[in-house]
C-alpha positions as CSV (number, residue, x, y, z in Angstrom):
1,M,39.0,9.2,-43.0
2,T,40.6,5.9,-41.9
3,A,44.2,5.2,-42.4
4,A,43.4,2.5,-44.9
5,A,41.3,4.9,-47.0
6,M,44.1,7.5,-46.9
7,L,46.6,4.8,-47.9
8,V,44.5,3.8,-50.9
9,K,44.1,7.4,-52.0
10,E,47.8,7.9,-51.9
11,I,48.5,4.6,-53.7
12,E,46.2,5.7,-56.6
13,T,48.4,8.7,-57.3
14,L,51.7,6.7,-57.5
15,P,53.3,5.5,-60.7
16,E,53.0,1.7,-61.4
17,E,56.6,1.0,-60.4
18,S,56.1,2.6,-57.0
19,V,52.9,0.6,-56.5
20,A,54.9,-2.6,-57.1
21,E,57.5,-1.5,-54.6
22,L,54.8,-0.6,-52.1
23,L,53.2,-4.0,-52.5
24,D,56.6,-5.7,-51.9
25,F,57.0,-3.7,-48.8
26,A,53.5,-4.5,-47.6
27,L,54.2,-8.2,-48.1
28,F,57.5,-7.8,-46.2
29,L,55.7,-6.2,-43.3
30,R,53.2,-9.1,-43.2
31,T,55.9,-11.7,-43.0
32,K,58.3,-9.8,-40.7
33,K,58.6,-11.4,-37.3
34,T,58.8,-9.0,-34.4
35,I,61.6,-9.5,-32.0
36,D,60.3,-9.8,-28.5
37,T,62.4,-7.5,-26.3
38,P,62.8,-8.9,-22.8
39,A,61.2,-6.8,-20.1
40,M,63.5,-4.7,-18.1
41,T,64.3,-6.4,-14.9
42,K,63.9,-4.3,-11.9
43,R,67.3,-3.7,-10.4
44,K,67.7,-4.1,-6.7
45,S,69.9,-1.9,-4.6
46,M,73.0,-3.5,-3.3
47,F,71.6,-3.3,0.2
48,G,69.0,-6.0,-0.7
49,A,71.0,-8.0,-3.1
50,F,73.3,-9.7,-0.6
51,P,71.3,-10.3,2.5
52,G,74.1,-11.8,4.6
53,I,76.6,-9.0,4.2
54,N,76.9,-6.1,6.5
55,T,76.0,-3.1,4.3
56,T,76.2,-0.1,6.6
57,L,77.3,3.2,5.2
58,E,79.7,3.9,8.1
59,R,83.4,3.9,7.4
60,E,85.6,1.5,9.4
61,E,87.3,4.4,11.2
62,D,83.9,5.9,12.2
63,R,82.9,2.7,14.0
64,V,85.9,2.6,16.4
């Protein structure tokens, strides 16, 4: 059974007031605009974000 057929079957069992509310909701869903969520940007590590900076993991004291 398709979703539409199941929905019609359930709607037929509802009282008239609930059917009117369901129709209002269906019309709302049709006119609702979806909000486009921006795609997650891939985050770079700090080692590639600033190419001109010395990014070694050694401490200053270790290099002496």
